[in-house]
DSSP file (Angstrom, degrees, kcal/mol; ACC not computed):
  #  RESIDUE AA STRUCTURE BP1 BP2  ACC     N-H-->O    O-->H-N    N-H-->O    O-->H-N    TCO  KAPPA ALPHA  PHI   PSI    X-CA   Y-CA   Z-CA
    1    1 A M              0   0    0      0, 0.0     2,-0.1     0, 0.0     0, 0.0   0.000 360.0 360.0 360.0 146.0   11.9   40.0  -24.0
    2    2 A D     >  -     0   0    0      1,-0.1     4,-2.1     4,-0.0     5,-0.2  -0.443 360.0-118.2 -78.8 153.8   15.2   39.2  -25.5
    3    3 A S  H  > S+     0   0    0      1,-0.2     4,-2.2     2,-0.2     5,-0.1   0.829 116.3  55.1 -65.4 -31.1   16.3   35.6  -26.3
    4    4 A N  H  > S+     0   0    0      2,-0.2     4,-2.3     1,-0.2    -1,-0.2   0.889 107.5  49.6 -67.9 -37.9   19.2   35.9  -23.8
    5    5 A Q  H  > S+     0   0    0      2,-0.2     4,-2.3     1,-0.2    -2,-0.2   0.893 110.3  50.3 -67.1 -39.5   16.7   37.0  -21.1
    6    6 A L  H  X S+     0   0    0     -4,-2.1     4,-2.5     2,-0.2    -2,-0.2   0.911 111.3  48.8 -64.1 -41.9   14.4   34.0  -21.9
    7    7 A E  H  X S+     0   0    0     -4,-2.2     4,-2.2     2,-0.2    -2,-0.2   0.913 112.2  47.4 -64.5 -41.7   17.4   31.6  -21.7
    8    8 A S  H  X S+     0   0    0     -4,-2.3     4,-1.1     2,-0.2    -1,-0.2   0.872 112.4  50.0 -68.8 -36.0   18.5   33.1  -18.4
    9    9 A L  H  X S+     0   0    0     -4,-2.3     4,-2.8     2,-0.2     3,-0.4   0.910 111.1  49.0 -64.8 -42.7   15.0   32.8  -17.0
   10   10 A A  H  X S+     0   0    0     -4,-2.5     4,-2.3     1,-0.2    -2,-0.2   0.869 106.2  56.9 -65.9 -36.4   14.8   29.2  -18.2
   11   11 A E  H  < S+     0   0    0     -4,-2.2    -1,-0.2     1,-0.2    -2,-0.2   0.803 114.6  39.5 -63.2 -28.3   18.1   28.5  -16.5
   12   12 A I  H  X S+     0   0    0     -4,-1.1     4,-1.2    -3,-0.4    -2,-0.2   0.887 118.3  45.1 -85.8 -44.1   16.6   29.7  -13.2
   13   13 A L  H  X S+     0   0    0     -4,-2.8     4,-2.9     1,-0.2     5,-0.3   0.853 102.9  62.0 -74.7 -35.7   13.1   28.2  -13.5
   14   14 A V  H  X S+     0   0    0     -4,-2.3     4,-2.4     1,-0.2    -1,-0.2   0.942 107.7  42.4 -60.9 -50.2   13.9   24.7  -14.7
   15   15 A P  H  > S+     0   0    0      0, 0.0     4,-2.6     0, 0.0    -1,-0.2   0.893 114.8  51.9 -63.7 -35.8   15.9   23.7  -11.6
   16   16 A I  H  X S+     0   0    0     -4,-1.2     4,-2.6     2,-0.2     5,-0.2   0.942 111.8  45.6 -64.6 -46.1   13.4   25.4   -9.3
   17   17 A V  H  X S+     0   0    0     -4,-2.9     4,-2.4     1,-0.2    -1,-0.2   0.895 113.1  51.1 -63.7 -39.7   10.5   23.5  -11.0
   18   18 A A  H  X S+     0   0    0     -4,-2.4     4,-2.4    -5,-0.3    -2,-0.2   0.933 112.0  46.1 -63.4 -45.6   12.5   20.2  -10.8
   19   19 A I  H  X S+     0   0    0     -4,-2.6     4,-2.4     1,-0.2     5,-0.3   0.931 113.7  47.8 -65.2 -45.3   13.3   20.6   -7.1
   20   20 A V  H  X S+     0   0    0     -4,-2.6     4,-2.2    -5,-0.2    -1,-0.2   0.904 112.3  50.8 -62.4 -40.1    9.7   21.5   -6.2
   21   21 A S  H  X S+     0   0    0     -4,-2.4     4,-2.4    -5,-0.2    -2,-0.2   0.919 110.3  48.4 -63.2 -44.9    8.4   18.6   -8.2
   22   22 A V  H  X S+     0   0    0     -4,-2.4     4,-2.3     1,-0.2    -2,-0.2   0.941 114.7  44.1 -62.8 -47.9   10.7   16.1   -6.6
   23   23 A F  H  X S+     0   0    0     -4,-2.4     4,-2.2     1,-0.2    -1,-0.2   0.845 112.6  52.5 -70.0 -31.6    9.9   17.2   -3.1
   24   24 A S  H  X S+     0   0    0     -4,-2.2     4,-2.5    -5,-0.3    -1,-0.2   0.924 110.1  48.8 -65.7 -43.1    6.2   17.4   -3.8
   25   25 A F  H  X S+     0   0    0     -4,-2.4     4,-2.4     2,-0.2    -2,-0.2   0.919 111.7  49.1 -61.3 -45.2    6.3   13.8   -5.1
   26   26 A I  H  X S+     0   0    0     -4,-2.3     4,-2.3     2,-0.2    -1,-0.2   0.912 111.9  49.5 -61.7 -43.5    8.2   12.6   -2.0
   27   27 A T  H  X S+     0   0    0     -4,-2.2     4,-2.3     1,-0.2    -2,-0.2   0.927 112.0  46.9 -62.3 -46.1    5.7   14.3    0.3
   28   28 A I  H  X S+     0   0    0     -4,-2.5     4,-2.6     1,-0.2    -1,-0.2   0.901 112.0  50.4 -65.8 -40.3    2.7   12.9   -1.5
   29   29 A M  H  X S+     0   0    0     -4,-2.4     4,-2.3     2,-0.2    -1,-0.2   0.897 110.7  49.2 -65.9 -38.4    4.2    9.3   -1.5
   30   30 A A  H  X S+     0   0    0     -4,-2.3     4,-2.3     2,-0.2    -2,-0.2   0.916 111.6  49.5 -65.5 -41.7    4.9    9.6    2.2
   31   31 A W  H  X S+     0   0    0     -4,-2.3     4,-2.3     1,-0.2    -2,-0.2   0.930 111.6  48.5 -61.9 -45.2    1.4   10.7    2.9
   32   32 A L  H  X S+     0   0    0     -4,-2.6     4,-2.1     1,-0.2    -1,-0.2   0.897 110.2  52.0 -63.0 -39.9   -0.1    7.9    0.9
   33   33 A G  H  X S+     0   0    0     -4,-2.3     4,-2.2     1,-0.2    -1,-0.2   0.903 110.3  48.3 -63.4 -40.8    2.1    5.4    2.7
   34   34 A N  H  X S+     0   0    0     -4,-2.3     4,-2.3     2,-0.2    -2,-0.2   0.883 110.0  51.7 -66.6 -37.7    1.0    6.6    6.0
   35   35 A K  H  X S+     0   0    0     -4,-2.3     4,-2.3     2,-0.2    -2,-0.2   0.897 109.9  49.8 -64.3 -39.4   -2.7    6.5    5.0
   36   36 A Q  H  X S+     0   0    0     -4,-2.1     4,-2.5     2,-0.2    -2,-0.2   0.917 111.4  48.3 -68.1 -42.6   -2.2    2.9    3.8
   37   37 A K  H  X S+     0   0    0     -4,-2.2     4,-2.3     1,-0.2    -1,-0.2   0.903 111.9  50.1 -62.9 -40.4   -0.6    1.9    7.2
   38   38 A E  H  X S+     0   0    0     -4,-2.3     4,-2.1     2,-0.2    -2,-0.2   0.909 111.4  48.1 -63.2 -42.8   -3.4    3.6    9.1
   39   39 A R  H  X S+     0   0    0     -4,-2.3     4,-2.5     2,-0.2     5,-0.2   0.905 111.4  50.0 -66.3 -42.5   -6.0    1.8    7.0
   40   40 A E  H  X S+     0   0    0     -4,-2.5     4,-2.3     1,-0.2    -2,-0.2   0.911 110.6  49.9 -62.8 -42.0   -4.3   -1.6    7.5
   41   41 A A  H  X S+     0   0    0     -4,-2.3     4,-2.4     2,-0.2    -1,-0.2   0.892 110.5  50.4 -63.7 -39.8   -4.1   -1.0   11.3
   42   42 A F  H  X S+     0   0    0     -4,-2.1     4,-2.6     2,-0.2    -2,-0.2   0.944 112.1  46.1 -63.8 -47.1   -7.8   -0.1   11.4
   43   43 A Y  H  X S+     0   0    0     -4,-2.5     4,-2.4     1,-0.2    -2,-0.2   0.876 112.6  51.2 -65.0 -36.9   -8.8   -3.2    9.5
   44   44 A K  H  X S+     0   0    0     -4,-2.3     4,-2.4    -5,-0.2    -1,-0.2   0.930 111.7  46.4 -64.4 -45.7   -6.6   -5.4   11.7
   45   45 A A  H  X S+     0   0    0     -4,-2.4     4,-2.3     2,-0.2    -2,-0.2   0.902 113.1  50.2 -63.4 -41.4   -8.0   -3.9   14.9
   46   46 A E  H  X S+     0   0    0     -4,-2.6     4,-2.2     2,-0.2    -2,-0.2   0.904 110.9  49.1 -64.9 -40.8  -11.6   -4.3   13.5
   47   47 A T  H  X S+     0   0    0     -4,-2.4     4,-2.3     2,-0.2    -2,-0.2   0.914 111.4  48.7 -63.8 -44.0  -10.9   -8.0   12.6
   48   48 A L  H  X S+     0   0    0     -4,-2.4     4,-2.4     2,-0.2    -2,-0.2   0.889 110.4  51.9 -63.6 -39.6   -9.4   -8.8   16.0
   49   49 A R  H  X S+     0   0    0     -4,-2.3     4,-1.7     1,-0.2    -2,-0.2   0.923 111.4  46.6 -63.1 -44.2  -12.4   -7.1   17.7
   50   50 A R  H  X S+     0   0    0     -4,-2.2     4,-1.2     2,-0.2    -2,-0.2   0.879 111.7  51.3 -66.7 -38.1  -14.9   -9.2   15.7
   51   51 A I  H  X S+     0   0    0     -4,-2.3     4,-1.0     1,-0.2     3,-0.4   0.932 111.0  47.2 -64.4 -44.9  -13.0  -12.4   16.3
   52   52 A T  H  < S+     0   0    0     -4,-2.4     7,-0.3     1,-0.2    -1,-0.2   0.824 114.1  47.8 -69.6 -29.1  -12.9  -11.9   20.0
   53   53 A E  H  < S+     0   0    0     -4,-1.7    -1,-0.2    -5,-0.2    -2,-0.2   0.697 101.2  67.6 -80.8 -18.3  -16.6  -11.1   20.1
   54   54 A S  H  < S-     0   0    0     -4,-1.2     2,-0.3    -3,-0.4    -2,-0.2   0.917 111.0 -24.7 -74.6 -44.8  -17.7  -14.0   18.0
   55   55 A S     X  -     0   0    0     -4,-1.0     4,-0.5     1,-0.1     3,-0.5  -0.919  63.8 -91.3-157.2 177.6  -16.9  -17.0   20.3
   56   56 A G  H  > S+     0   0    0     -2,-0.3     4,-0.6     1,-0.2     3,-0.5   0.811 124.8  52.7 -69.9 -30.3  -14.8  -18.4   23.1
   57   57 A E  H  > S+     0   0    0      1,-0.2     4,-2.3     2,-0.2    -1,-0.2   0.650  91.3  79.8 -76.3 -15.1  -12.2  -19.6   20.7
   58   58 A G  H  > S+     0   0    0     -3,-0.5     4,-2.4     1,-0.2    -6,-0.2   0.863  87.9  53.3 -62.6 -37.8  -12.1  -16.1   19.1
   59   59 A A  H  X S+     0   0    0     -4,-0.5     4,-2.4    -3,-0.5    -1,-0.2   0.920 109.9  48.1 -64.8 -42.3   -9.8  -14.8   21.9
   60   60 A K  H  X S+     0   0    0     -4,-0.6     4,-2.4     1,-0.2    -2,-0.2   0.906 112.3  49.0 -63.5 -42.0   -7.3  -17.6   21.3
   61   61 A A  H  X S+     0   0    0     -4,-2.3     4,-2.2     2,-0.2    -1,-0.2   0.886 110.3  51.1 -64.6 -38.2   -7.4  -17.1   17.6
   62   62 A A  H  X S+     0   0    0     -4,-2.4     4,-2.2     2,-0.2    -2,-0.2   0.922 111.2  47.4 -66.7 -43.5   -6.8  -13.3   18.0
   63   63 A I  H  X S+     0   0    0     -4,-2.4     4,-2.4     1,-0.2    -2,-0.2   0.915 112.4  49.7 -63.3 -41.9   -3.8  -13.9   20.3
   64   64 A E  H  X S+     0   0    0     -4,-2.4     4,-2.4     1,-0.2    -1,-0.2   0.882 109.4  52.3 -64.5 -36.7   -2.4  -16.4   17.8
   65   65 A M  H  X S+     0   0    0     -4,-2.2     4,-2.1     2,-0.2    -1,-0.2   0.901 109.4  49.1 -64.9 -40.7   -2.9  -13.9   15.0
   66   66 A L  H  X S+     0   0    0     -4,-2.2     4,-2.5     2,-0.2    -2,-0.2   0.907 111.5  49.1 -64.6 -42.3   -1.0  -11.3   17.0
   67   67 A R  H  X S+     0   0    0     -4,-2.4     4,-2.5     2,-0.2    -2,-0.2   0.911 110.9  50.0 -63.6 -41.4    1.8  -13.7   17.7
   68   68 A E  H  X S+     0   0    0     -4,-2.4     4,-2.3     2,-0.2    -1,-0.2   0.906 110.6  50.1 -64.5 -39.6    2.0  -14.7   14.1
   69   69 A D  H  X S+     0   0    0     -4,-2.1     4,-2.2     2,-0.2    -2,-0.2   0.924 111.7  47.7 -63.8 -45.1    2.1  -11.0   13.0
   70   70 A D  H  X S+     0   0    0     -4,-2.5     4,-2.4     1,-0.2    -2,-0.2   0.900 111.6  50.7 -62.8 -40.3    4.9  -10.3   15.5
   71   71 A R  H  X S+     0   0    0     -4,-2.5     4,-2.4     1,-0.2    -2,-0.2   0.909 109.8  50.3 -64.2 -41.2    6.9  -13.3   14.3
   72   72 A R  H  X S+     0   0    0     -4,-2.3     4,-2.2     2,-0.2    -1,-0.2   0.896 110.8  49.0 -64.4 -40.6    6.5  -12.2   10.7
   73   73 A K  H  X S+     0   0    0     -4,-2.2     4,-2.2     2,-0.2    -2,-0.2   0.905 111.2  50.5 -64.3 -41.7    7.8   -8.7   11.6
   74   74 A H  H  X S+     0   0    0     -4,-2.4     4,-2.2     2,-0.2    -2,-0.2   0.913 111.3  47.2 -63.3 -44.2   10.7  -10.1   13.4
   75   75 A L  H  X S+     0   0    0     -4,-2.4     4,-2.5     2,-0.2    -1,-0.2   0.896 111.2  52.0 -63.5 -40.8   11.7  -12.4   10.5
   76   76 A K  H  X S+     0   0    0     -4,-2.2     4,-2.1     1,-0.2    -1,-0.2   0.895 109.5  50.0 -63.1 -39.7   11.3   -9.5    8.1
   77   77 A S  H  X S+     0   0    0     -4,-2.2     4,-2.0     2,-0.2    -2,-0.2   0.921 111.3  48.1 -65.0 -44.6   13.6   -7.4   10.3
   78   78 A R  H  X S+     0   0    0     -4,-2.2     4,-2.1     1,-0.2    -2,-0.2   0.903 111.2  49.9 -64.8 -40.6   16.3  -10.1   10.4
   79   79 A E  H  X S+     0   0    0     -4,-2.5     4,-2.5     1,-0.2    -1,-0.2   0.896 108.9  53.3 -65.3 -38.3   16.2  -10.7    6.7
   80   80 A G  H  X S+     0   0    0     -4,-2.1     4,-2.4     1,-0.2    -1,-0.2   0.881 108.4  49.4 -62.5 -38.4   16.6   -6.9    6.1
   81   81 A L  H  X S+     0   0    0     -4,-2.0     4,-2.4     2,-0.2    -1,-0.2   0.882 109.9  51.7 -68.0 -37.5   19.7   -6.9    8.4
   82   82 A K  H  X S+     0   0    0     -4,-2.1     4,-2.3     2,-0.2    -2,-0.2   0.953 112.7  44.3 -62.9 -48.1   21.1   -9.9    6.4
   83   83 A I  H  X S+     0   0    0     -4,-2.5     4,-2.5     1,-0.2    -2,-0.2   0.916 113.4  51.0 -63.5 -42.8   20.6   -8.1    3.1
   84   84 A S  H  X S+     0   0    0     -4,-2.4     4,-2.6     1,-0.2    -1,-0.2   0.906 109.4  51.1 -62.2 -40.6   22.0   -4.8    4.4
   85   85 A G  H  X S+     0   0    0     -4,-2.4     4,-2.3     2,-0.2    -1,-0.2   0.927 111.1  46.9 -62.4 -45.5   25.1   -6.6    5.8
   86   86 A L  H  X S+     0   0    0     -4,-2.3     4,-2.3     2,-0.2    -2,-0.2   0.896 112.0  51.1 -65.3 -38.2   25.8   -8.2    2.4
   87   87 A I  H  X S+     0   0    0     -4,-2.5     4,-2.7     2,-0.2    -2,-0.2   0.926 110.0  49.5 -64.5 -43.7   25.2   -5.0    0.6
   88   88 A N  H  X S+     0   0    0     -4,-2.6     4,-2.6     2,-0.2    -2,-0.2   0.903 110.3  50.2 -62.4 -40.8   27.6   -3.1    2.9
   89   89 A I  H  X S+     0   0    0     -4,-2.3     4,-2.5     2,-0.2     5,-0.2   0.934 112.4  47.9 -61.8 -44.8   30.3   -5.8    2.4
   90   90 A G  H  X S+     0   0    0     -4,-2.3     4,-2.5     2,-0.2    -2,-0.2   0.909 112.5  48.1 -62.1 -43.0   29.9   -5.6   -1.4
   91   91 A V  H  X S+     0   0    0     -4,-2.7     4,-2.6     2,-0.2    -1,-0.2   0.920 112.2  49.9 -65.0 -42.4   30.1   -1.8   -1.3
   92   92 A G  H  X S+     0   0    0     -4,-2.6     4,-2.3     2,-0.2    -2,-0.2   0.925 112.8  45.2 -62.9 -45.0   33.2   -1.9    0.9
   93   93 A L  H  X S+     0   0    0     -4,-2.5     4,-2.4     2,-0.2     5,-0.2   0.904 112.9  51.6 -65.9 -39.9   35.0   -4.4   -1.3
   94   94 A G  H  X S+     0   0    0     -4,-2.5     4,-3.0    -5,-0.2     5,-0.2   0.897 109.6  50.2 -61.9 -40.1   34.0   -2.4   -4.4
   95   95 A M  H  X S+     0   0    0     -4,-2.6     4,-3.0     2,-0.2     5,-0.4   0.915 109.6  51.0 -64.5 -42.0   35.4    0.8   -2.8
   96   96 A V  H  X S+     0   0    0     -4,-2.3     4,-2.0     2,-0.2    -2,-0.2   0.953 115.8  41.4 -59.6 -48.7   38.7   -1.0   -2.0
   97   97 A I  H  X S+     0   0    0     -4,-2.4     4,-1.7     2,-0.2    -2,-0.2   0.940 119.1  44.5 -66.1 -46.7   39.1   -2.3   -5.5
   98   98 A G  H  X S+     0   0    0     -4,-3.0     4,-2.3    -5,-0.2     5,-0.2   0.919 115.2  45.9 -67.0 -44.0   37.9    1.0   -7.2
   99   99 A L  H  X>S+     0   0    0     -4,-3.0     4,-3.0    -5,-0.2     5,-2.0   0.870 109.2  56.2 -67.8 -35.2   39.9    3.4   -5.0
  100  100 A R  H  <5S+     0   0    0     -4,-2.0    -1,-0.2    -5,-0.4    -2,-0.2   0.917 112.5  42.1 -61.3 -41.9   43.0    1.2   -5.4
  101  101 A E  H  <5S+     0   0    0     -4,-1.7    -2,-0.2    -5,-0.2    -1,-0.2   0.885 123.8  36.5 -72.3 -38.4   42.8    1.5   -9.1
  102  102 A L  H  <5S+     0   0    0     -4,-2.3    -2,-0.2    -5,-0.2    -3,-0.2   0.917 136.2   3.5 -83.1 -44.4   41.9    5.2   -9.2
  103  103 A I  T  <5S-     0   0    0     -4,-3.0     2,-0.3     1,-0.3    -3,-0.2   0.830 106.0 -81.5-114.9 -53.2   43.9    6.8   -6.4
  104  104 A G     >< -     0   0    0     -5,-2.0     4,-1.3     1,-0.1    -1,-0.3  -0.904  39.9 -77.5 158.1 172.2   46.2    4.4   -4.6
  105  105 A A  H  > S+     0   0    0     -2,-0.3     4,-0.7     1,-0.2    -1,-0.1   0.860 118.0  55.4 -69.6 -37.6   46.5    1.7   -2.0
  106  106 A K  H >4 S+     0   0    0      1,-0.2     3,-0.6     2,-0.2    -1,-0.2   0.901 111.3  42.9 -65.7 -40.1   46.4    3.9    1.1
  107  107 A V  H >4 S+     0   0    0      1,-0.2     3,-1.8    -8,-0.1    -1,-0.2   0.777 101.6  71.2 -74.9 -25.9   43.1    5.5    0.2
  108  108 A A  H >< S+     0   0    0     -4,-1.3     3,-1.7     1,-0.3    -1,-0.2   0.754  81.3  73.2 -63.6 -24.5   41.6    2.2   -0.8
  109  109 A Y  G X< S+     0   0    0     -4,-0.7     3,-1.4    -3,-0.6     4,-0.4   0.606  75.3  80.6 -69.6  -8.3   41.5    1.1    2.8
  110  110 A A  G X  S+     0   0    0     -3,-1.8     3,-1.0     1,-0.3    -1,-0.3   0.780  82.1  66.4 -63.7 -25.7   38.6    3.5    3.4
  111  111 A G  G <> S+     0   0    0     -3,-1.7     4,-1.2     1,-0.2    -1,-0.3   0.634  83.8  72.9 -71.0 -13.1   36.4    0.8    1.8
  112  112 A I  H <> S+     0   0    0     -3,-1.4     4,-2.7     1,-0.2    -1,-0.2   0.809  85.0  67.7 -70.3 -27.7   37.1   -1.4    4.8
  113  113 A V  H <> S+     0   0    0     -3,-1.0     4,-2.0    -4,-0.4    -1,-0.2   0.967 104.1  39.1 -59.8 -56.6   34.8    0.7    7.0
  114  114 A P  H  > S+     0   0    0      0, 0.0     4,-2.1     0, 0.0    -1,-0.2   0.854 114.5  56.4 -64.6 -29.9   31.5   -0.2    5.2
  115  115 A A  H  X S+     0   0    0     -4,-1.2     4,-2.1     2,-0.2    -2,-0.2   0.924 107.8  47.1 -64.5 -42.5   32.7   -3.8    4.8
  116  116 A F  H  X S+     0   0    0     -4,-2.7     4,-2.6     2,-0.2    -1,-0.2   0.849 108.7  55.2 -67.2 -33.8   33.2   -4.0    8.6
  117  117 A V  H  X S+     0   0    0     -4,-2.0     4,-2.1    -5,-0.2    -1,-0.2   0.927 109.1  48.1 -63.2 -42.3   29.8   -2.5    9.2
  118  118 A G  H  X S+     0   0    0     -4,-2.1     4,-2.1     2,-0.2    -2,-0.2   0.896 110.9  50.1 -63.1 -41.0   28.3   -5.2    7.0
  119  119 A V  H  X S+     0   0    0     -4,-2.1     4,-2.6     1,-0.2    -2,-0.2   0.910 109.1  52.3 -65.1 -40.9   30.2   -7.9    8.9
  120  120 A A  H  X S+     0   0    0     -4,-2.6     4,-2.3     1,-0.2    -2,-0.2   0.898 108.3  51.5 -63.4 -39.0   29.0   -6.4   12.2
  121  121 A M  H  X S+     0   0    0     -4,-2.1     4,-2.4     2,-0.2    -1,-0.2   0.932 112.0  45.8 -61.5 -45.5   25.4   -6.6   10.9
  122  122 A L  H  X S+     0   0    0     -4,-2.1     4,-2.6     2,-0.2     5,-0.3   0.889 110.9  52.5 -67.3 -38.3   25.8  -10.2   10.0
  123  123 A V  H  X>S+     0   0    0     -4,-2.6     4,-2.3     1,-0.2     5,-1.0   0.912 111.0  48.8 -62.8 -40.9   27.5  -11.1   13.3
  124  124 A Y  I  X>S+     0   0    0     -4,-2.3     5,-2.8     3,-0.2     4,-0.8   0.944 112.9  46.4 -62.5 -48.1   24.6   -9.5   15.1
  125  125 A V  I  <5S+     0   0    0     -4,-2.4    -2,-0.2     1,-0.2    -1,-0.2   0.916 122.3  34.0 -62.2 -44.4   21.9  -11.4   13.0
  126  126 A F  I  <5S+     0   0    0     -4,-2.6    -1,-0.2    -5,-0.2    -2,-0.2   0.770 135.4  15.1 -88.0 -24.0   23.5  -14.8   13.3
  127  127 A F  I  <5S+     0   0    0     -4,-2.3    -3,-0.2    -5,-0.3    -2,-0.1   0.741 127.9  32.9-121.0 -32.7   25.1  -14.7   16.8
  128  128 A L  I  <<S+     0   0    0     -5,-1.0    -3,-0.2    -4,-0.8    -4,-0.2   0.723  86.3  97.6-105.7 -24.9   23.8  -11.9   19.0
  129  129 A A  S   <S-     0   0    0     -5,-2.8     3,-0.1    -6,-0.2    -4,-0.0  -0.347  84.7-100.1 -67.5 145.6   20.1  -11.3   18.1
  130  130 A P        -     0   0    0      0, 0.0    -1,-0.1     0, 0.0    -2,-0.1  -0.409  47.1-102.5 -63.9 141.7   17.6  -13.0   20.2
  131  131 A P        -     0   0    0      0, 0.0     2,-0.1     0, 0.0    -3,-0.0  -0.318  33.5-135.3 -68.3 146.2   16.2  -16.1   18.6
  132  132 A S     >  -     0   0    0      1,-0.1     4,-1.5    -3,-0.1     3,-0.4  -0.445  27.7-101.3 -91.6 172.8   12.9  -16.0   17.0
  133  133 A D  H  > S+     0   0    0      1,-0.2     4,-1.8     2,-0.2     5,-0.1   0.854 122.8  56.0 -62.2 -35.2   10.1  -18.6   17.3
  134  134 A S  H  > S+     0   0    0      1,-0.2     4,-1.7     2,-0.2    -1,-0.2   0.827 103.2  55.3 -69.8 -30.0   11.0  -20.1   13.9
  135  135 A D  H  > S+     0   0    0     -3,-0.4     4,-1.6     2,-0.2    -1,-0.2   0.905 109.9  45.3 -67.6 -39.8   14.6  -20.6   15.1
  136  136 A T  H  X S+     0   0    0     -4,-1.5     4,-2.4     1,-0.2    -2,-0.2   0.826 109.9  55.9 -73.2 -29.6   13.4  -22.7   18.1
  137  137 A D  H  < S+     0   0    0     -4,-1.8    -1,-0.2     1,-0.2    -2,-0.2   0.877 108.2  48.1 -66.2 -36.8   11.0  -24.6   15.8
  138  138 A L  H  < S+     0   0    0     -4,-1.7    -2,-0.2     1,-0.2    -1,-0.2   0.870 117.3  41.1 -71.1 -36.4   13.9  -25.6   13.6
  139  139 A K  H  <        0   0    0     -4,-1.6    -2,-0.2     1,-0.2    -1,-0.2   0.829 360.0 360.0 -81.0 -32.9   16.1  -26.7   16.5
  140  140 A G     <        0   0    0     -4,-2.4    -2,-0.2    -5,-0.2    -1,-0.2   0.450 360.0 360.0-101.6 360.0   13.4  -28.4   18.5
């Protein structure tokens, strides 16, 4: 083979190998994440079953454990919305500043869209979302 043919073959094969590698990695990581969630759900169900079978107080402890888990998920979701809102506001303001410097003032207003999405997320979290148990604990 000629060196030009080798170079042209390398130009074709390198991107193909890179793309296949990236998607293979993503697929394997998604599969591993699902296996971990499945395993955690199994252990949680097994623990709850053993608690409820052990004593009369076991059912109360299992219900309390489920409530605590739901409360933790709710708080995690709210915190995620808060962070997402702040990130969107920052991206929007950065776009306004960057586009104003690069292109002009009229195009810079496109950055207001993600900023308003961030504001909407924060308004939802602080004013419209149903209160969690921890919110009522703090007030009462």
